OpenMM code with the backbone's topology and positions (N, CA, C; nanometers):
from openmm import Vec3, app, unit

residues = "MET THR LEU ILE SER GLN PRO GLY SER ASP TYR GLN VAL ALA SER ILE SER LEU ASP ALA GLY TYR ALA ARG ASP LEU ILE LEU MET LEU ILE ASP VAL HIS ALA VAL LEU ASP HIS LEU TYR LEU ASP GLY THR GLN PRO GLN ILE THR SER PRO ALA GLN ASP TYR LEU ARG GLU SER ALA SER PRO TYR THR LEU PRO ALA LEU ILE ASP ALA LEU GLY GLU ALA THR ASP ARG LEU SER GLY ALA GLU ARG GLU ALA LEU ALA SER VAL PRO ALA GLY ARG PRO ARG PRO ALA THR THR ALA PRO PRO GLU ARG ARG GLY SER PHE GLY GLN PHE".split()
positions = [
    Vec3(4.6910, -9.7051, -10.5426),
    Vec3(4.8296, -9.7228, -10.5035),
    Vec3(4.8322, -9.8077, -10.3778),
    Vec3(4.9229, -9.9007, -10.3763),
    Vec3(4.9421, -9.9878, -10.2620),
    Vec3(5.0796, -9.9609, -10.2036),
    Vec3(5.0872, -9.9465, -10.0734),
    Vec3(5.2139, -9.9250, -10.0049),
    Vec3(5.2357, -10.0414, -9.9097),
    Vec3(5.3470, -10.1102, -9.9238),
    Vec3(5.3765, -10.2270, -9.8424),
    Vec3(5.5000, -10.1973, -9.7597),
    Vec3(5.4875, -10.2073, -9.6268),
    Vec3(5.6008, -10.1875, -9.5374),
    Vec3(5.6576, -10.3227, -9.4983),
    Vec3(5.7880, -10.3307, -9.4929),
    Vec3(5.8542, -10.4523, -9.4490),
    Vec3(5.8856, -10.4377, -9.3005),
    Vec3(5.8372, -10.5294, -9.2163),
    Vec3(5.8646, -10.5208, -9.0721),
    Vec3(6.0145, -10.5134, -9.0444),
    Vec3(6.0532, -10.4202, -8.9574),
    Vec3(6.1925, -10.4046, -8.9199),
    Vec3(6.2798, -10.3399, -9.0259),
    Vec3(6.2187, -10.2819, -9.1273),
    Vec3(6.2955, -10.2210, -9.2350),
    Vec3(6.2474, -10.0784, -9.2581),
    Vec3(6.3384, -9.9945, -9.3052),
    Vec3(6.3024, -9.8572, -9.3399),
    Vec3(6.2482, -9.8493, -9.4819),
    Vec3(6.2531, -9.9594, -9.5551),
    Vec3(6.2112, -9.9601, -9.6947),
    Vec3(6.0648, -9.9971, -9.7085),
    Vec3(6.0016, -9.9381, -9.8065),
    Vec3(5.8632, -9.9683, -9.8392),
    Vec3(5.8540, -9.9945, -9.9885),
    Vec3(5.7578, -10.0736, -10.0260),
    Vec3(5.7354, -10.1040, -10.1661),
    Vec3(5.6036, -10.0413, -10.2063),
    Vec3(5.6036, -9.9713, -10.3174),
    Vec3(5.4813, -9.9099, -10.3678),
    Vec3(5.4429, -9.9765, -10.4988),
    Vec3(5.3169, -10.0009, -10.5138),
    Vec3(5.2636, -10.0550, -10.6386),
    Vec3(5.1573, -9.9589, -10.6871),
    Vec3(5.1688, -9.9184, -10.8127),
    Vec3(5.0751, -9.8218, -10.8673),
    Vec3(5.0424, -9.8615, -11.0111),
    Vec3(4.9182, -9.8471, -11.0478),
    Vec3(4.8761, -9.8753, -11.1847),
    Vec3(4.8553, -9.7436, -11.2577),
    Vec3(4.9182, -9.7311, -11.3745),
    Vec3(4.9065, -9.6101, -11.4544),
    Vec3(4.8667, -9.6463, -11.5961),
    Vec3(4.7904, -9.5597, -11.6582),
    Vec3(4.7618, -9.5702, -11.8004),
    Vec3(4.8953, -9.5661, -11.8738),
    Vec3(4.9105, -9.6485, -11.9771),
    Vec3(5.0381, -9.6576, -12.0490),
    Vec3(5.0815, -9.5231, -12.1059),
    Vec3(4.9883, -9.4462, -12.1599),
    Vec3(5.0227, -9.3151, -12.2148),
    Vec3(5.0705, -9.2200, -12.1069),
    Vec3(5.0039, -9.2223, -11.9915),
    Vec3(5.0439, -9.1360, -11.8806),
    Vec3(5.1811, -9.1789, -11.8280),
    Vec3(5.2018, -9.3093, -11.8170),
    Vec3(5.3313, -9.3589, -11.7686),
    Vec3(5.4432, -9.3143, -11.8626),
    Vec3(5.4194, -9.3238, -11.9922),
    Vec3(5.5207, -9.2821, -12.0894),
    Vec3(5.5470, -9.1313, -12.0776),
    Vec3(5.4416, -9.0515, -12.0635),
    Vec3(5.4593, -8.9065, -12.0470),
    Vec3(5.5413, -8.8758, -11.9224),
    Vec3(5.5148, -8.9477, -11.8143),
    Vec3(5.5881, -8.9287, -11.6898),
    Vec3(5.7357, -8.9639, -11.7087),
    Vec3(5.7617, -9.0740, -11.7759),
    Vec3(5.8997, -9.1148, -11.8021),
    Vec3(5.9715, -9.0101, -11.8864),
    Vec3(5.9061, -8.9621, -11.9925),
    Vec3(5.9681, -8.8614, -12.0782),
    Vec3(5.9963, -8.7319, -12.0021),
    Vec3(5.9046, -8.6926, -11.9139),
    Vec3(5.9256, -8.5719, -11.8340),
    Vec3(6.0464, -8.5899, -11.7411),
    Vec3(6.0557, -8.7046, -11.6756),
    Vec3(6.1687, -8.7288, -11.5862),
    Vec3(6.3008, -8.7337, -11.6626),
    Vec3(6.2978, -8.7904, -11.7825),
    Vec3(6.4184, -8.7938, -11.8653),
    Vec3(6.4610, -8.6520, -11.9017),
    Vec3(6.3640, -8.5668, -11.9354),
    Vec3(6.3960, -8.4273, -11.9682),
    Vec3(6.4536, -8.3533, -11.8476),
    Vec3(6.3936, -8.3710, -11.7310),
    Vec3(6.4442, -8.3058, -11.6092),
    Vec3(6.5856, -8.3549, -11.5806),
    Vec3(6.6071, -8.4846, -11.5936),
    Vec3(6.7404, -8.5413, -11.5716),
    Vec3(6.8411, -8.4790, -11.6677),
    Vec3(6.8047, -8.4697, -11.7944),
    Vec3(6.8964, -8.4145, -11.8951),
    Vec3(6.9310, -8.2697, -11.8652),
    Vec3(6.8314, -8.1905, -11.8270),
    Vec3(6.8561, -8.0486, -11.7972),
    Vec3(6.9472, -8.0343, -11.6756),
    Vec3(6.9142, -8.1051, -11.5671),
    Vec3(6.9971, -8.0960, -11.4464),
    Vec3(7.1386, -8.1460, -11.4737),
    Vec3(7.1472, -8.2573, -11.5445),
    Vec3(7.2780, -8.3145, -11.5758),
    Vec3(7.3608, -8.2168, -11.6591),
    Vec3(7.2996, -8.1556, -11.7587),
    Vec3(7.3709, -8.0599, -11.8439),
    Vec3(7.4183, -7.9395, -11.7622),
    Vec3(7.3273, -7.8843, -11.6824),
    Vec3(7.3634, -7.7661, -11.6038),
    Vec3(7.4736, -7.7974, -11.5030),
    Vec3(7.4642, -7.9130, -11.4401),
    Vec3(7.5626, -7.9469, -11.3376),
    Vec3(7.6969, -7.9843, -11.3995),
    Vec3(7.6932, -8.0672, -11.5021),
    Vec3(7.8188, -8.1135, -11.5613),
    Vec3(7.8881, -8.0070, -11.6435),
    Vec3(7.8103, -7.9121, -11.6970),
    Vec3(7.8708, -7.8045, -11.7737),
    Vec3(7.9731, -7.7330, -11.6872),
    Vec3(7.9353, -7.7000, -11.5637),
    Vec3(8.0275, -7.6427, -11.4667),
    Vec3(8.0787, -7.5038, -11.4961),
    Vec3(8.0417, -7.4469, -11.6092),
    Vec3(8.0953, -7.3152, -11.6444),
    Vec3(8.0190, -7.2023, -11.5768),
    Vec3(7.9009, -7.2330, -11.5232),
    Vec3(7.8203, -7.1306, -11.4581),
    Vec3(7.7702, -7.1815, -11.3227),
    Vec3(7.8588, -7.1890, -11.2238),
    Vec3(7.8182, -7.2429, -11.0936),
    Vec3(7.7054, -7.1636, -11.0271),
    Vec3(7.6853, -7.0382, -11.0708),
    Vec3(7.5760, -6.9586, -11.0128),
    Vec3(7.4404, -7.0188, -11.0482),
    Vec3(7.4337, -7.1017, -11.1512),
    Vec3(7.3079, -7.1658, -11.1897),
    Vec3(7.2762, -7.2825, -11.0978),
    Vec3(7.3766, -7.3623, -11.0648),
    Vec3(7.3504, -7.4813, -10.9843),
    Vec3(7.3630, -7.4583, -10.8343),
    Vec3(7.4332, -7.3555, -10.7919),
    Vec3(7.4502, -7.3354, -10.6476),
    Vec3(7.3174, -7.3102, -10.5753),
    Vec3(7.2201, -7.2362, -10.6337),
    Vec3(7.0913, -7.2231, -10.5635),
    Vec3(7.0202, -7.3587, -10.5461),
    Vec3(7.0311, -7.4450, -10.6458),
    Vec3(6.9684, -7.5770, -10.6348),
    Vec3(7.0365, -7.6575, -10.5245),
    Vec3(7.1674, -7.6521, -10.5187),
    Vec3(7.2396, -7.7234, -10.4131),
    Vec3(7.2052, -7.6663, -10.2760),
    Vec3(7.1951, -7.5333, -10.2675),
    Vec3(7.1561, -7.4696, -10.1410),
    Vec3(7.0158, -7.5130, -10.0984),
    Vec3(6.9239, -7.5143, -10.1943),
    Vec3(6.7865, -7.5535, -10.1624),
    Vec3(6.7819, -7.6968, -10.1111),
    Vec3(6.8512, -7.7866, -10.1763),
    Vec3(6.8518, -7.9264, -10.1317),
    Vec3(6.9071, -7.9375, -9.9897),
    Vec3(7.0134, -7.8667, -9.9622),
    Vec3(7.0737, -7.8706, -9.8285),
    Vec3(6.9803, -7.8097, -9.7246),
    Vec3(6.9220, -7.6918, -9.7540),
    Vec3(6.8357, -7.6223, -9.6579),
    Vec3(6.7034, -7.6947, -9.6345),
    Vec3(6.6574, -7.7717, -9.7325),
    Vec3(6.5310, -7.8437, -9.7159),
    Vec3(6.5525, -7.9801, -9.6502),
    Vec3(6.6743, -8.0064, -9.6078),
    Vec3(6.7101, -8.1329, -9.5428),
    Vec3(6.6888, -8.2520, -9.6357),
    Vec3(6.7050, -8.2279, -9.7655),
    Vec3(6.6937, -8.3363, -9.8629),
    Vec3(6.8065, -8.4357, -9.8394),
    Vec3(6.7772, -8.5628, -9.8565),
    Vec3(6.8852, -8.6612, -9.8443),
    Vec3(6.9772, -8.6604, -9.9672),
    Vec3(6.9444, -8.5776, -10.0678),
    Vec3(7.0187, -8.5755, -10.1929),
    Vec3(7.1071, -8.4527, -10.2058),
    Vec3(7.2258, -8.4743, -10.2595),
    Vec3(7.3061, -8.3661, -10.3139),
    Vec3(7.2610, -8.3541, -10.4592),
    Vec3(7.3018, -8.2518, -10.5292),
    Vec3(7.2616, -8.2376, -10.6689),
    Vec3(7.3118, -8.3543, -10.7551),
    Vec3(7.4378, -8.3963, -10.7416),
    Vec3(7.4805, -8.5129, -10.8205),
    Vec3(7.4013, -8.6388, -10.7858),
    Vec3(7.3702, -8.6580, -10.6575),
    Vec3(7.2934, -8.7764, -10.6165),
    Vec3(7.1506, -8.7701, -10.6708),
    Vec3(7.0922, -8.6506, -10.6753),
    Vec3(6.9579, -8.6337, -10.7304),
    Vec3(6.9575, -8.6655, -10.8798),
    Vec3(7.0591, -8.6191, -10.9507),
    Vec3(7.0706, -8.6474, -11.0932),
    Vec3(7.0815, -8.7985, -11.1153),
    Vec3(7.1641, -8.8647, -11.0349),
    Vec3(7.1781, -9.0101, -11.0463),
    Vec3(7.0477, -9.0816, -11.0128),
    Vec3(6.9782, -9.0353, -10.9082),
    Vec3(6.8516, -9.0979, -10.8679),
    Vec3(6.7452, -9.0823, -10.9768),
    Vec3(6.7407, -8.9653, -11.0404),
    Vec3(6.6472, -8.9460, -11.1517),
    Vec3(6.6782, -9.0420, -11.2660),
    Vec3(6.8048, -9.0586, -11.2964),
    Vec3(6.8448, -9.1521, -11.4011),
    Vec3(6.8048, -9.2944, -11.3675),
    Vec3(6.8263, -9.3337, -11.2431),
    Vec3(6.7891, -9.4692, -11.2004),
    Vec3(6.6373, -9.4874, -11.2038),
    Vec3(6.5631, -9.3863, -11.1584),
    Vec3(6.4164, -9.3959, -11.1588),
    Vec3(6.3625, -9.4088, -11.3007),
    Vec3(6.4146, -9.3309, -11.3931),
    Vec3(6.3657, -9.3405, -11.5310),
    Vec3(6.4041, -9.4740, -11.5930),
    Vec3(6.5216, -9.5251, -11.5599),
    Vec3(6.5609, -9.6570, -11.6102),
    Vec3(6.4649, -9.7650, -11.5602),
    Vec3(6.4317, -9.7596, -11.4326),
    Vec3(6.3402, -9.8600, -11.3752),
    Vec3(6.1995, -9.8469, -11.4328),
    Vec3(6.1512, -9.7239, -11.4453),
    Vec3(6.0180, -9.7041, -11.5025),
    Vec3(6.0136, -9.7481, -11.6483),
    Vec3(6.1169, -9.7159, -11.7235),
    Vec3(6.1229, -9.7581, -11.8636),
    Vec3(6.1250, -9.9102, -11.8742),
    Vec3(6.2020, -9.9732, -11.7883),
    Vec3(6.2081, -10.1193, -11.7874),
    Vec3(6.0742, -10.1809, -11.7515),
    Vec3(6.0060, -10.1221, -11.6531),
    Vec3(5.8746, -10.1734, -11.6132),
    Vec3(5.7743, -10.1578, -11.7268),
    Vec3(5.7812, -10.0457, -11.7984),
    Vec3(5.6886, -10.0264, -11.9097),
    Vec3(5.7183, -10.1258, -12.0219),
    Vec3(5.8451, -10.1442, -12.0536),
    Vec3(5.8810, -10.2419, -12.1583),
    Vec3(5.8333, -10.3812, -12.1197),
    Vec3(5.8511, -10.4173, -11.9934),
    Vec3(5.8074, -10.5483, -11.9450),
    Vec3(5.6554, -10.5624, -11.9551),
    Vec3(5.5846, -10.4563, -11.9167),
    Vec3(5.4380, -10.4603, -11.9235),
    Vec3(5.3904, -10.4706, -12.0675),
    Vec3(5.4515, -10.3957, -12.1574),
    Vec3(5.4104, -10.3999, -12.2974),
    Vec3(5.4463, -10.5333, -12.3627),
    Vec3(5.5532, -10.5946, -12.3170),
    Vec3(5.5919, -10.7244, -12.3723),
    Vec3(5.4899, -10.8323, -12.3371),
    Vec3(5.4132, -10.8102, -12.2305),
    Vec3(5.3150, -10.9102, -12.1891),
    Vec3(5.1806, -10.8933, -12.2603),
    Vec3(5.1679, -10.7917, -12.3462),
    Vec3(5.0447, -10.7733, -12.4227),
    Vec3(5.0387, -10.8846, -12.5269),
    Vec3(4.9302, -10.9622, -12.5280),
    Vec3(4.9206, -11.0737, -12.6234),
    Vec3(4.9318, -11.0269, -12.7679),
    Vec3(4.9908, -11.1131, -12.8505),
    Vec3(5.0065, -11.0829, -12.9930),
    Vec3(4.8699, -11.0603, -13.0567),
    Vec3(4.8649, -10.9661, -13.1479),
    Vec3(4.7402, -10.9364, -13.2173),
    Vec3(4.6528, -10.8349, -13.1463),
    Vec3(4.6853, -10.8037, -13.0234),
    Vec3(4.6100, -10.7042, -12.9475),
    Vec3(4.6767, -10.5691, -12.9649),
    Vec3(4.5990, -10.4630, -12.9894),
    Vec3(4.6632, -10.3322, -13.0088),
    Vec3(4.7314, -10.2847, -12.8809),
    Vec3(4.8464, -10.2261, -12.8991),
    Vec3(4.9185, -10.1704, -12.7841),
    Vec3(4.8571, -10.0371, -12.7465),
    Vec3(4.8694, -9.9982, -12.6188),
    Vec3(4.8116, -9.8708, -12.5750),
    Vec3(4.8721, -9.7528, -12.6491),
    Vec3(4.7890, -9.6541, -12.6776),
    Vec3(4.8360, -9.5308, -12.7420),
    Vec3(4.9045, -9.4442, -12.6385),
    Vec3(4.9863, -9.3554, -12.6843),
    Vec3(5.0528, -9.2626, -12.5941),
    Vec3(4.9926, -9.1241, -12.6099),
    Vec3(5.0045, -9.0467, -12.5040),
    Vec3(4.9602, -8.9081, -12.5108),
    Vec3(5.0804, -8.8156, -12.5237),
    Vec3(5.1970, -8.8761, -12.5492),
    Vec3(5.3182, -8.7960, -12.5655),
    Vec3(5.3066, -8.7118, -12.6919),
    Vec3(5.3744, -8.5976, -12.6946),
    Vec3(5.3723, -8.5148, -12.8147),
    Vec3(5.4234, -8.5949, -12.9342),
    Vec3(5.3737, -8.5665, -13.0560),
    Vec3(5.4122, -8.6439, -13.1747),
    Vec3(5.5622, -8.6548, -13.1958),
    Vec3(5.6379, -8.5499, -13.1648),
    Vec3(5.7822, -8.5561, -13.1890),
    Vec3(5.8515, -8.6551, -13.0958),
    Vec3(5.7864, -8.6944, -12.9869),
    Vec3(5.8466, -8.7891, -12.8935),
    Vec3(5.7976, -8.9309, -12.9166),
    Vec3(5.6863, -8.9469, -12.9893),
    Vec3(5.6328, -9.0806, -13.0133),
    Vec3(5.7315, -9.1610, -13.0957),
    Vec3(5.7395, -9.2877, -13.0644),
    Vec3(5.8275, -9.3754, -13.1381),
    Vec3(5.9706, -9.3733, -13.0871),
    Vec3(6.0036, -9.2832, -12.9978),
    Vec3(6.1415, -9.2761, -12.9481),
    Vec3(6.1585, -9.3565, -12.8192),
    Vec3(6.0506, -9.4145, -12.7695),
    Vec3(6.0576, -9.4834, -12.6410),
    Vec3(6.1595, -9.5948, -12.6402),
    Vec3(6.1648, -9.6733, -12.7454),
    Vec3(6.2572, -9.7852, -12.7498),
    Vec3(6.4031, -9.7439, -12.7533),
    Vec3(6.4309, -9.6182, -12.7693),
    Vec3(6.5689, -9.5711, -12.7784),
    Vec3(6.6283, -9.5391, -12.6428),
    Vec3(6.5528, -9.5487, -12.5368),
    Vec3(6.6043, -9.5108, -12.4051),
    Vec3(6.6880, -9.6190, -12.3471),
] * unit.nanometer
topology = app.Topology()
chain = topology.addChain("A")
for resn in residues:
    res = topology.addResidue(resn, chain)
    for name in ("N", "CA", "C"):
        topology.addAtom(name, app.Element.getBySymbol(name[0]), res)
């Protein structure tokens, strides 16, 4: 992993190389977490479920509220999915694409995100 700091900026750029199967598993896990949090929060019928999460974020001095965390997870998975699609598009024709370690029921669904 490479971490690049920009002088005079609070932002840093990270570069990391991951096995394609591991990257896909990570993306699928983040998508699942996003879906669960989004469902629980947007459902709104049981605030006792989401209030502990909101309390934890506030007490841990997280920069995120629960809605902001849900949005950030969505943005992160979108960026990771885009990076994976871009990387796979650069695989020369005729060369086998990397296998995934995702469970069989999730294989083949990557392009649907």
